[in-house]
C-alpha positions, 0 to 999 in steps of 0.5 A, a space after each residue: 464459532 459457528 458458521 453464518 445462520 441464514 434467514 430469509 432476506 431481501 438480498 437472498 430473494 433478489 439473488 435467487 438463493 445465491 450467497 453474496 459478499 461485498 468486500 471494501 478495503 481502506 488503507 495501504 497496499 498491505 490491506 489490499 493484499 489482506 483483502 485478496 486473501 479474504 476474497 479467496 475465503 468467501 469465494 471458497 465458502 460459496 459466496 459470489 462477490 458483489 460490489 454494492 452493499 444492497 446486493 450483499 448478504 455479508 459485508 466485510 470492511 477491511 480497515 485502516 487506523 493510521 489516518 484519522 480520516 480513514 476511521 471517519 470513513 469507516 464510521 460512515 460506512 458502518 452507519 449506512 450498513 446498520 441502516 441497510 441491516 434494519 431494512 433487510 438488505 444486509 445479513 452480516 457485517 464484519 469489521 477486519 483489520 487495523 481498527 479491529 485491533 484497537 480499543 475503539 473496536 468494541 465501541 464500534 461493534 456495539 454502536 453499529 451492530 457489527 457481527 464479527 470484529 477481527 484484528 490483523 493477526 486473526 483474520 483466519 477466523 473469518 474462514 469459520 464464520 463464512 462456513 469453511 473448516 477452521 484454519 490456523 494462521 502461521 506468519 501470514 495466512 496460508 490462503 494465497 492471494 488471487 492467482 492468475 492475475 497479471 500483478 500480485 502483492 506478496 507479503 514478506 513480513 508484518 508488523 514493525 519494531 520501530 516506535 515512531 512518535 506519530 505511528 499506530 502501526 506497532 500497536 495494531 499490527 504488532 512487532 515484526 514477523 518475517 516469512 521464511 525465504 523459501 515460503 516467499 519464493 514458493 508463493 512467487 513461483 506459484 503466482 508466476 506459474 499462473 500468469 503473474 508478471 509483476 510481483 510487489 513485495 510488501 511489508 511495514 518496513 519491507 527492507 527489515 526482512 531477515 532470516 538466519 543471516 539472510 537479509 532483504 537484499 538476498 531475498 530481493 535477488 532471489 525473487 528477481 530471478 523468478 519473477 519477470 517484474 519486481 518492486 517493493 514497498 515500504 522501506 525504512 532508511 535505517 534498514 536500507 543497505 547500499 547493496 540493495 540500492 546497487 542491486 536495483 540498478 544491476 537486475 533487469 527485472 527490478 523496477 528502477 523506483 525507490 520509495 524511501 520515506 524521510 518524513 522531515 528534513 530537520 534532524 531535530 524533528 527526526 529525533 522527536 519522531 524517533 526515526 533513527 537517522 539524520 538527514 545527512 545519512 538519508 542524503 547519502 542513501 539517495 546519492 548511492 541510489 542515484 549513482 547506481 540507478 541513474 534513470 530511476 525514480 524516487 518517492 518519499 513520505 513527508 509529515 507536515 505540522 508534527 508537534 514542535 515543528 518550527 519554521 526553521 524545521 520546515 525550511 530544512 525539509 524544503 532544502 532536502 526536497 531540493 537536494 534529493 529531487 524527488 519525483 513524487 511524495 506522499 505529503 501528510 498533515 499531522 493527524 494525532 492518533 490515540 495511543 501514540 506519543 505524538 498525540 500527547 506532545 506539546 507544541 501543536 502547529 496551527 491548522 493554517 500554518 500546517 496548510 501553508 507548509 503543506 502547499 509549499 512542500 507540494 509545490 516544491 516536489 511538483 517543480 522538481 518532478 515536472 522538470 525531471 519528467 520534461 527531460 523524458 520527452 523524446 525518449 522511447 520506453 518499454 511500458 508495462 500496462 497496468 490498467 486497460 484503456 479507459 474512456 479517454 482512450 488511454 491505458 495506464 502503464 509504467 516505465 522500467 524507471 517507475 514513471 506512470 504513463 498514459 498511452 493510447 493502446 488496446 493492450 491488455 494489462 500485463 502486456 508491454 508496448 514500446 512508445 515514444 514519450 510525447 508530453 509530461 506533467 508533474 505526475 505522469 508522462 504521456 506517450 504517443 502511438 505505440 511502435 509495433 504490437 504489444 508483447 
């Protein structure tokens, strides 16, 4: 594949001959991390990153296929880019990621005049397209993510061996491939040496990681001894070991937050979804977590309106929410994805019923979260600053228990402030003036 053949364009003229690239990311944290690597490629090829399509010579869309609305959004962006190409503002358009690995990719390429389509396993081919020497991908791209940032994602595995009825990930990301432990540690050490203070371990089923007898808990413990602050996502209940839950409570450098998707509180629906566990097994995992991490936060994923879901199934999900007292939840209305088993199942739930159930679950989660957050008022917390002060005078931080906090401080991201919690809502805590300087 040859590098980009350039021709005079409005964008080049406007940028004084400088090559420019715009990268847009759709989807999950895995996509965000992939975009980090894409960013390194285009920068190493001599491109300056811009944030408006009109200013870009090359536009890279890093895409998601898990949710229907994500595909619709990408179509909208491709339509706009096709128009801009016709007007001379954009030279090349690249479609990368999960959509690139689907049967729809060829149709999108033809309809919108996309110049290069790549899936999730050959992202490295972008390097040659933008003018870098060819490279080969092993496990994950050898190009690391951005260094010198206060926080970073580190992918420890890709793909998934589960076949959940509703999920397209195995089709677009492939089966599970785990990075070697030492390879992961080398990346973490490099990031920490260049200023990273917060490392998030990523994987489609991150706790399924394993290598030569070592399991996820072993890797997490090793990383926690190197990085000053560690978290991980997304876990699967079938892989979550009690020793991992206990390690969260034992290690000071691990954020005391667990994201463990349950999807439904109904054993019948869990079986239909092919989740591989029953609701009581999930409850037992939560009991172990609560005992090991008394002040930790718990979040989950819930699907509403999966084909075959009855009112009784919905009530069982509401009961599980009450029993587990989630601090937050990502609640999704069922969205049929082409190529998944659920897309062909009978028993579709009417939109109106799905909407009602969605709101009932949302209110149940928020009631529990609000009650829990209210109990934090009066406590003094060490708050890690994730995002600097915004227009309202507040920075956005995170406690060691995983609660998001708005705090009035000029501290830069990556610093800590100690402050009293003065208020709480269902989604966030509010802190008063910090006590002393940031550290």
